[in-house]
ROSE-874009 format. One record per residue (C-alpha): residue in one letter; x, y, z; residue number from 1. Coordinates in nm, 3 decimals. Example, Ala and Ser with C-alpha at 12.3 -4.5 7.8 and 13.67 -1.06 7.14 Angstrom:
2
@type A | c1 1.230 | c2 -0.450 | c3 0.780 | seq 1;
@type S | c1 1.367 | c2 -0.106 | c3 0.714 | seq 2;
//
This chain:
259
@type M | c1 1.640 | c2 -6.584 | c3 -2.104 | seq 1;
@type T | c1 1.462 | c2 -6.628 | c3 -1.775 | seq 2;
@type H | c1 1.270 | c2 -6.310 | c3 -1.835 | seq 3;
@type G | c1 1.150 | c2 -6.445 | c3 -2.171 | seq 4;
@type I | c1 1.005 | c2 -6.753 | c3 -2.010 | seq 5;
@type F | c1 0.822 | c2 -6.549 | c3 -1.748 | seq 6;
@type A | c1 0.701 | c2 -6.312 | c3 -2.019 | seq 7;
@type S | c1 0.559 | c2 -6.600 | c3 -2.219 | seq 8;
@type D | c1 0.387 | c2 -6.735 | c3 -1.914 | seq 9;
@type S | c1 0.251 | c2 -6.392 | c3 -1.834 | seq 10;
@type A | c1 0.100 | c2 -6.357 | c3 -2.182 | seq 11;
@type G | c1 -0.079 | c2 -6.694 | c3 -2.153 | seq 12;
@type T | c1 -0.221 | c2 -6.594 | c3 -1.820 | seq 13;
@type L | c1 -0.360 | c2 -6.272 | c3 -1.962 | seq 14;
@type D | c1 -0.558 | c2 -6.468 | c3 -2.237 | seq 15;
@type L | c1 -0.757 | c2 -6.676 | c3 -1.987 | seq 16;
@type P | c1 -1.030 | c2 -6.415 | c3 -1.918 | seq 17;
@type R | c1 -1.096 | c2 -6.379 | c3 -2.291 | seq 18;
@type D | c1 -1.139 | c2 -6.756 | c3 -2.328 | seq 19;
@type A | c1 -1.366 | c2 -6.770 | c3 -2.023 | seq 20;
@type S | c1 -1.581 | c2 -6.487 | c3 -2.159 | seq 21;
@type F | c1 -1.613 | c2 -6.663 | c3 -2.494 | seq 22;
@type M | c1 -1.718 | c2 -6.992 | c3 -2.330 | seq 23;
@type T | c1 -1.970 | c2 -6.810 | c3 -2.113 | seq 24;
@type L | c1 -2.118 | c2 -6.636 | c3 -2.419 | seq 25;
@type F | c1 -2.134 | c2 -6.967 | c3 -2.611 | seq 26;
@type S | c1 -2.306 | c2 -7.144 | c3 -2.321 | seq 27;
@type T | c1 -2.556 | c2 -6.860 | c3 -2.286 | seq 28;
@type A | c1 -2.634 | c2 -6.872 | c3 -2.659 | seq 29;
@type Q | c1 -2.695 | c2 -7.248 | c3 -2.637 | seq 30;
@type H | c1 -2.926 | c2 -7.200 | c3 -2.340 | seq 31;
@type I | c1 -3.122 | c2 -6.926 | c3 -2.520 | seq 32;
@type A | c1 -3.154 | c2 -7.137 | c3 -2.835 | seq 33;
@type R | c1 -3.268 | c2 -7.440 | c3 -2.635 | seq 34;
@type G | c1 -3.522 | c2 -7.229 | c3 -2.446 | seq 35;
@type S | c1 -3.648 | c2 -7.077 | c3 -2.772 | seq 36;
@type R | c1 -3.699 | c2 -7.424 | c3 -2.919 | seq 37;
@type E | c1 -3.889 | c2 -7.537 | c3 -2.608 | seq 38;
@type R | c1 -4.114 | c2 -7.228 | c3 -2.620 | seq 39;
@type S | c1 -4.179 | c2 -7.288 | c3 -2.991 | seq 40;
@type R | c1 -4.281 | c2 -7.646 | c3 -2.918 | seq 41;
@type G | c1 -4.503 | c2 -7.522 | c3 -2.635 | seq 42;
@type H | c1 -4.674 | c2 -7.276 | c3 -2.871 | seq 43;
@type M | c1 -4.724 | c2 -7.544 | c3 -3.137 | seq 44;
@type I | c1 -4.922 | c2 -7.777 | c3 -2.910 | seq 45;
@type P | c1 -5.240 | c2 -7.562 | c3 -2.889 | seq 46;
@type I | c1 -5.215 | c2 -7.488 | c3 -3.262 | seq 47;
@type V | c1 -5.199 | c2 -7.860 | c3 -3.346 | seq 48;
@type L | c1 -5.487 | c2 -7.936 | c3 -3.107 | seq 49;
@type G | c1 -5.695 | c2 -7.654 | c3 -3.257 | seq 50;
@type C | c1 -5.637 | c2 -7.784 | c3 -3.610 | seq 51;
@type A | c1 -5.739 | c2 -8.136 | c3 -3.501 | seq 52;
@type V | c1 -6.063 | c2 -8.012 | c3 -3.339 | seq 53;
@type T | c1 -6.147 | c2 -7.799 | c3 -3.645 | seq 54;
@type S | c1 -6.083 | c2 -8.091 | c3 -3.882 | seq 55;
@type G | c1 -6.306 | c2 -8.316 | c3 -3.672 | seq 56;
@type A | c1 -6.589 | c2 -8.060 | c3 -3.671 | seq 57;
@type M | c1 -6.563 | c2 -8.013 | c3 -4.048 | seq 58;
@type A | c1 -6.572 | c2 -8.390 | c3 -4.100 | seq 59;
@type L | c1 -6.888 | c2 -8.417 | c3 -3.886 | seq 60;
@type V | c1 -7.065 | c2 -8.136 | c3 -4.074 | seq 61;
@type A | c1 -6.966 | c2 -8.289 | c3 -4.408 | seq 62;
@type Y | c1 -7.105 | c2 -8.627 | c3 -4.300 | seq 63;
@type L | c1 -7.438 | c2 -8.481 | c3 -4.188 | seq 64;
@type L | c1 -7.481 | c2 -8.267 | c3 -4.501 | seq 65;
@type W | c1 -7.346 | c2 -8.514 | c3 -4.757 | seq 66;
@type P | c1 -7.616 | c2 -8.616 | c3 -5.009 | seq 67;
@type T | c1 -7.750 | c2 -8.969 | c3 -4.968 | seq 68;
@type W | c1 -7.800 | c2 -9.037 | c3 -5.339 | seq 69;
@type G | c1 -7.786 | c2 -9.404 | c3 -5.407 | seq 70;
@type A | c1 -7.750 | c2 -9.498 | c3 -5.041 | seq 71;
@type D | c1 -7.820 | c2 -9.858 | c3 -4.949 | seq 72;
@type A | c1 -8.135 | c2 -9.855 | c3 -4.739 | seq 73;
@type S | c1 -8.139 | c2 -10.234 | c3 -4.696 | seq 74;
@type S | c1 -7.937 | c2 -10.206 | c3 -4.373 | seq 75;
@type S | c1 -8.192 | c2 -9.973 | c3 -4.211 | seq 76;
@type P | c1 -8.509 | c2 -10.096 | c3 -4.039 | seq 77;
@type A | c1 -8.834 | c2 -10.036 | c3 -4.230 | seq 78;
@type R | c1 -8.980 | c2 -9.839 | c3 -3.937 | seq 79;
@type L | c1 -8.841 | c2 -9.657 | c3 -3.635 | seq 80;
@type P | c1 -9.014 | c2 -9.615 | c3 -3.296 | seq 81;
@type V | c1 -8.988 | c2 -9.244 | c3 -3.218 | seq 82;
@type S | c1 -9.108 | c2 -9.061 | c3 -2.907 | seq 83;
@type I | c1 -9.211 | c2 -8.697 | c3 -2.957 | seq 84;
@type G | c1 -9.361 | c2 -8.508 | c3 -2.665 | seq 85;
@type A | c1 -9.374 | c2 -8.842 | c3 -2.477 | seq 86;
@type T | c1 -9.600 | c2 -8.973 | c3 -2.757 | seq 87;
@type L | c1 -9.494 | c2 -9.284 | c3 -2.949 | seq 88;
@type F | c1 -9.496 | c2 -9.291 | c3 -3.331 | seq 89;
@type N | c1 -9.396 | c2 -9.575 | c3 -3.563 | seq 90;
@type V | c1 -9.224 | c2 -9.389 | c3 -3.848 | seq 91;
@type P | c1 -9.118 | c2 -9.529 | c3 -4.189 | seq 92;
@type T | c1 -8.742 | c2 -9.480 | c3 -4.212 | seq 93;
@type L | c1 -8.746 | c2 -9.382 | c3 -4.581 | seq 94;
@type A | c1 -9.011 | c2 -9.115 | c3 -4.515 | seq 95;
@type I | c1 -8.780 | c2 -8.916 | c3 -4.284 | seq 96;
@type R | c1 -8.652 | c2 -8.612 | c3 -4.474 | seq 97;
@type V | c1 -8.365 | c2 -8.510 | c3 -4.243 | seq 98;
@type K | c1 -8.078 | c2 -8.754 | c3 -4.208 | seq 99;
@type I | c1 -7.994 | c2 -8.661 | c3 -3.850 | seq 100;
@type Q | c1 -8.353 | c2 -8.752 | c3 -3.746 | seq 101;
@type R | c1 -8.317 | c2 -9.114 | c3 -3.865 | seq 102;
@type H | c1 -8.286 | c2 -9.278 | c3 -3.526 | seq 103;
@type S | c1 -8.522 | c2 -9.428 | c3 -3.272 | seq 104;
@type G | c1 -8.595 | c2 -9.288 | c3 -2.928 | seq 105;
@type P | c1 -8.698 | c2 -8.942 | c3 -2.801 | seq 106;
@type Q | c1 -8.688 | c2 -8.654 | c3 -3.047 | seq 107;
@type E | c1 -8.812 | c2 -8.296 | c3 -3.048 | seq 108;
@type R | c1 -8.923 | c2 -8.302 | c3 -3.412 | seq 109;
@type V | c1 -8.943 | c2 -8.533 | c3 -3.713 | seq 110;
@type D | c1 -9.005 | c2 -8.420 | c3 -4.074 | seq 111;
@type L | c1 -9.165 | c2 -8.669 | c3 -4.314 | seq 112;
@type A | c1 -9.280 | c2 -8.690 | c3 -4.676 | seq 113;
@type F | c1 -9.519 | c2 -8.934 | c3 -4.845 | seq 114;
@type N | c1 -9.622 | c2 -8.981 | c3 -5.204 | seq 115;
@type F | c1 -9.983 | c2 -8.890 | c3 -5.276 | seq 116;
@type P | c1 -10.219 | c2 -9.067 | c3 -5.308 | seq 117;
@type S | c1 -10.027 | c2 -9.394 | c3 -5.240 | seq 118;
@type L | c1 -9.887 | c2 -9.261 | c3 -4.907 | seq 119;
@type E | c1 -9.571 | c2 -9.465 | c3 -4.967 | seq 120;
@type P | c1 -9.233 | c2 -9.315 | c3 -4.871 | seq 121;
@type P | c1 -9.071 | c2 -9.143 | c3 -5.171 | seq 122;
@type E | c1 -8.778 | c2 -9.296 | c3 -5.352 | seq 123;
@type L | c1 -8.429 | c2 -9.174 | c3 -5.271 | seq 124;
@type P | c1 -8.346 | c2 -8.862 | c3 -5.477 | seq 125;
@type K | c1 -8.132 | c2 -8.907 | c3 -5.785 | seq 126;
@type H | c1 -7.821 | c2 -8.702 | c3 -5.845 | seq 127;
@type V | c1 -7.904 | c2 -8.377 | c3 -6.024 | seq 128;
@type S | c1 -7.647 | c2 -8.180 | c3 -6.220 | seq 129;
@type A | c1 -7.669 | c2 -7.825 | c3 -6.353 | seq 130;
@type D | c1 -7.733 | c2 -7.965 | c3 -6.703 | seq 131;
@type T | c1 -8.028 | c2 -8.181 | c3 -6.595 | seq 132;
@type M | c1 -8.182 | c2 -7.943 | c3 -6.338 | seq 133;
@type E | c1 -8.465 | c2 -7.818 | c3 -6.563 | seq 134;
@type E | c1 -8.539 | c2 -8.167 | c3 -6.692 | seq 135;
@type T | c1 -8.578 | c2 -8.312 | c3 -6.341 | seq 136;
@type I | c1 -8.817 | c2 -8.048 | c3 -6.199 | seq 137;
@type Q | c1 -9.138 | c2 -8.230 | c3 -6.116 | seq 138;
@type P | c1 -9.476 | c2 -8.111 | c3 -5.989 | seq 139;
@type I | c1 -9.532 | c2 -8.159 | c3 -5.616 | seq 140;
@type D | c1 -9.678 | c2 -8.503 | c3 -5.565 | seq 141;
@type R | c1 -9.607 | c2 -8.539 | c3 -5.195 | seq 142;
@type I | c1 -9.780 | c2 -8.461 | c3 -4.871 | seq 143;
@type F | c1 -9.539 | c2 -8.330 | c3 -4.607 | seq 144;
@type L | c1 -9.580 | c2 -8.393 | c3 -4.236 | seq 145;
@type S | c1 -9.394 | c2 -8.243 | c3 -3.939 | seq 146;
@type I | c1 -9.443 | c2 -8.394 | c3 -3.593 | seq 147;
@type T | c1 -9.332 | c2 -8.168 | c3 -3.309 | seq 148;
@type A | c1 -9.362 | c2 -8.159 | c3 -2.931 | seq 149;
@type H | c1 -9.613 | c2 -7.884 | c3 -2.847 | seq 150;
@type H | c1 -9.504 | c2 -7.811 | c3 -2.486 | seq 151;
@type D | c1 -9.860 | c2 -7.709 | c3 -2.389 | seq 152;
@type S | c1 -9.895 | c2 -7.443 | c3 -2.657 | seq 153;
@type L | c1 -10.239 | c2 -7.350 | c3 -2.790 | seq 154;
@type A | c1 -10.402 | c2 -7.653 | c3 -2.952 | seq 155;
@type P | c1 -10.475 | c2 -7.637 | c3 -3.328 | seq 156;
@type D | c1 -10.851 | c2 -7.680 | c3 -3.286 | seq 157;
@type S | c1 -10.855 | c2 -7.402 | c3 -3.024 | seq 158;
@type R | c1 -10.670 | c2 -7.176 | c3 -3.268 | seq 159;
@type V | c1 -10.939 | c2 -7.240 | c3 -3.531 | seq 160;
@type R | c1 -11.218 | c2 -7.161 | c3 -3.283 | seq 161;
@type T | c1 -11.072 | c2 -6.864 | c3 -3.095 | seq 162;
@type I | c1 -10.789 | c2 -6.702 | c3 -3.297 | seq 163;
@type Y | c1 -10.877 | c2 -6.729 | c3 -3.664 | seq 164;
@type P | c1 -11.230 | c2 -6.578 | c3 -3.633 | seq 165;
@type R | c1 -11.075 | c2 -6.246 | c3 -3.524 | seq 166;
@type Y | c1 -10.909 | c2 -6.206 | c3 -3.863 | seq 167;
@type L | c1 -11.163 | c2 -6.363 | c3 -4.101 | seq 168;
@type E | c1 -11.406 | c2 -6.191 | c3 -4.334 | seq 169;
@type Q | c1 -11.769 | c2 -6.225 | c3 -4.224 | seq 170;
@type A | c1 -11.885 | c2 -6.384 | c3 -4.548 | seq 171;
@type S | c1 -11.815 | c2 -6.747 | c3 -4.627 | seq 172;
@type V | c1 -11.812 | c2 -6.892 | c3 -4.977 | seq 173;
@type P | c1 -11.946 | c2 -7.242 | c3 -5.049 | seq 174;
@type G | c1 -11.681 | c2 -7.443 | c3 -5.227 | seq 175;
@type Q | c1 -11.662 | c2 -7.760 | c3 -5.425 | seq 176;
@type D | c1 -11.835 | c2 -8.072 | c3 -5.294 | seq 177;
@type G | c1 -11.923 | c2 -7.939 | c3 -4.948 | seq 178;
@type L | c1 -11.601 | c2 -7.746 | c3 -4.883 | seq 179;
@type T | c1 -11.644 | c2 -7.394 | c3 -4.738 | seq 180;
@type K | c1 -11.399 | c2 -7.103 | c3 -4.772 | seq 181;
@type R | c1 -11.353 | c2 -6.791 | c3 -4.561 | seq 182;
@type A | c1 -11.092 | c2 -6.531 | c3 -4.653 | seq 183;
@type F | c1 -10.861 | c2 -6.365 | c3 -4.404 | seq 184;
@type R | c1 -10.878 | c2 -5.984 | c3 -4.406 | seq 185;
@type D | c1 -10.599 | c2 -5.777 | c3 -4.556 | seq 186;
@type G | c1 -10.364 | c2 -5.624 | c3 -4.300 | seq 187;
@type T | c1 -10.401 | c2 -5.916 | c3 -4.059 | seq 188;
@type P | c1 -10.128 | c2 -6.170 | c3 -3.972 | seq 189;
@type Y | c1 -10.293 | c2 -6.409 | c3 -4.218 | seq 190;
@type S | c1 -10.355 | c2 -6.174 | c3 -4.510 | seq 191;
@type N | c1 -10.334 | c2 -6.335 | c3 -4.854 | seq 192;
@type E | c1 -10.461 | c2 -6.661 | c3 -4.701 | seq 193;
@type D | c1 -10.793 | c2 -6.844 | c3 -4.688 | seq 194;
@type L | c1 -10.942 | c2 -7.086 | c3 -4.439 | seq 195;
@type F | c1 -11.113 | c2 -7.399 | c3 -4.576 | seq 196;
@type F | c1 -11.324 | c2 -7.631 | c3 -4.363 | seq 197;
@type A | c1 -11.561 | c2 -7.925 | c3 -4.395 | seq 198;
@type N | c1 -11.722 | c2 -8.176 | c3 -4.162 | seq 199;
@type T | c1 -11.751 | c2 -8.505 | c3 -4.352 | seq 200;
@type P | c1 -11.471 | c2 -8.597 | c3 -4.356 | seq 201;
@type N | c1 -11.332 | c2 -8.343 | c3 -4.111 | seq 202;
@type L | c1 -11.094 | c2 -8.086 | c3 -4.261 | seq 203;
@type N | c1 -10.948 | c2 -7.753 | c3 -4.150 | seq 204;
@type A | c1 -10.680 | c2 -7.605 | c3 -4.373 | seq 205;
@type R | c1 -10.521 | c2 -7.261 | c3 -4.393 | seq 206;
@type C | c1 -10.398 | c2 -7.197 | c3 -4.747 | seq 207;
@type T | c1 -10.193 | c2 -6.927 | c3 -4.916 | seq 208;
@type R | c1 -10.336 | c2 -6.792 | c3 -5.240 | seq 209;
@type E | c1 -10.201 | c2 -6.872 | c3 -5.581 | seq 210;
@type G | c1 -9.949 | c2 -6.619 | c3 -5.710 | seq 211;
@type A | c1 -9.590 | c2 -6.614 | c3 -5.825 | seq 212;
@type T | c1 -9.552 | c2 -6.938 | c3 -5.629 | seq 213;
@type P | c1 -9.815 | c2 -7.211 | c3 -5.600 | seq 214;
@type G | c1 -10.046 | c2 -7.185 | c3 -5.302 | seq 215;
@type M | c1 -9.980 | c2 -7.425 | c3 -5.015 | seq 216;
@type C | c1 -10.212 | c2 -7.549 | c3 -4.742 | seq 217;
@type L | c1 -10.142 | c2 -7.626 | c3 -4.379 | seq 218;
@type S | c1 -10.360 | c2 -7.855 | c3 -4.168 | seq 219;
@type E | c1 -10.287 | c2 -7.930 | c3 -3.802 | seq 220;
@type R | c1 -10.404 | c2 -8.174 | c3 -3.538 | seq 221;
@type R | c1 -10.289 | c2 -8.272 | c3 -3.189 | seq 222;
@type I | c1 -10.225 | c2 -8.620 | c3 -3.050 | seq 223;
@type D | c1 -10.133 | c2 -8.629 | c3 -2.681 | seq 224;
@type G | c1 -9.800 | c2 -8.444 | c3 -2.644 | seq 225;
@type A | c1 -9.737 | c2 -8.389 | c3 -3.017 | seq 226;
@type D | c1 -9.873 | c2 -8.168 | c3 -3.295 | seq 227;
@type L | c1 -9.900 | c2 -8.301 | c3 -3.650 | seq 228;
@type T | c1 -9.871 | c2 -8.039 | c3 -3.927 | seq 229;
@type F | c1 -9.959 | c2 -8.152 | c3 -4.279 | seq 230;
@type R | c1 -9.865 | c2 -7.946 | c3 -4.588 | seq 231;
@type F | c1 -9.994 | c2 -7.996 | c3 -4.941 | seq 232;
@type P | c1 -10.060 | c2 -7.790 | c3 -5.258 | seq 233;
@type R | c1 -10.374 | c2 -7.576 | c3 -5.261 | seq 234;
@type S | c1 -10.463 | c2 -7.723 | c3 -5.599 | seq 235;
@type W | c1 -10.532 | c2 -8.053 | c3 -5.424 | seq 236;
@type L | c1 -10.845 | c2 -7.901 | c3 -5.266 | seq 237;
@type A | c1 -11.023 | c2 -8.008 | c3 -5.584 | seq 238;
@type R | c1 -10.982 | c2 -8.355 | c3 -5.431 | seq 239;
@type W | c1 -11.021 | c2 -8.244 | c3 -5.072 | seq 240;
@type R | c1 -11.198 | c2 -8.561 | c3 -4.958 | seq 241;
@type E | c1 -10.903 | c2 -8.772 | c3 -5.074 | seq 242;
@type V | c1 -10.662 | c2 -8.537 | c3 -4.899 | seq 243;
@type A | c1 -10.859 | c2 -8.543 | c3 -4.573 | seq 244;
@type N | c1 -10.879 | c2 -8.923 | c3 -4.582 | seq 245;
@type A | c1 -10.506 | c2 -8.945 | c3 -4.660 | seq 246;
@type M | c1 -10.419 | c2 -8.737 | c3 -4.352 | seq 247;
@type E | c1 -10.644 | c2 -8.959 | c3 -4.141 | seq 248;
@type R | c1 -10.481 | c2 -9.274 | c3 -4.277 | seq 249;
@type L | c1 -10.133 | c2 -9.141 | c3 -4.209 | seq 250;
@type T | c1 -10.232 | c2 -9.053 | c3 -3.852 | seq 251;
@type V | c1 -10.353 | c2 -9.409 | c3 -3.792 | seq 252;
@type Q | c1 -10.047 | c2 -9.564 | c3 -3.959 | seq 253;
@type L | c1 -9.805 | c2 -9.359 | c3 -3.751 | seq 254;
@type H | c1 -9.981 | c2 -9.361 | c3 -3.416 | seq 255;
@type G | c1 -10.292 | c2 -9.577 | c3 -3.439 | seq 256;
@type Q | c1 -10.527 | c2 -9.304 | c3 -3.320 | seq 257;
@type R | c1 -10.798 | c2 -9.142 | c3 -3.528 | seq 258;
@type Q | c1 -10.868 | c2 -8.770 | c3 -3.515 | seq 259;
//
């Protein structure tokens, strides 16, 4: 009988290592699982931050590129003081073509558009769908103007005097109402273009020739630290005096200095 008691006790003693091994394995599994969860949370943090930064960038791009059809312009000032190349211009807010440029202070460039011949800022564009695209196409009735800092590059009038003559044909052709034309030679950087000039009023314009797309003219002038580049359809040269006077008027309205 005594032997049976000792035998029972001996059997219980022999089971203790198995129980200890099981508890050790269970504790190790819990530790591994807890560590795995902590590592997973650690890996998720940069992913969440990356998603937040990407979402913010996409929201900014969408805001800058979102069409401004029907926007309320009453909250914006009529004109903005803008400094380009340390030169001050008083710019009509509605004439600014690029939304991100609609602020006062120093800027590298401002792109503008004005109705011709009124020289008023154009109306805000209306929404155009695929069904109404062809119906809403209108002839160009605007004069475009880009004001940029020149950073001491070659002045426009110096380019007319010293660069263009190297590429022009020798013969000049008298044009309409005192306007003179000289063609650029083929194979030059300005091939398929013509140079038009007049003195009263002053005009220098480099124009592409009519073709698959309408010809366009470019006329430049410099005011202090900024260059003004006007663009208008070549067909307007039939009214070149009006165009030259319009560019002069815009220069005075924006800066107060005549060419």
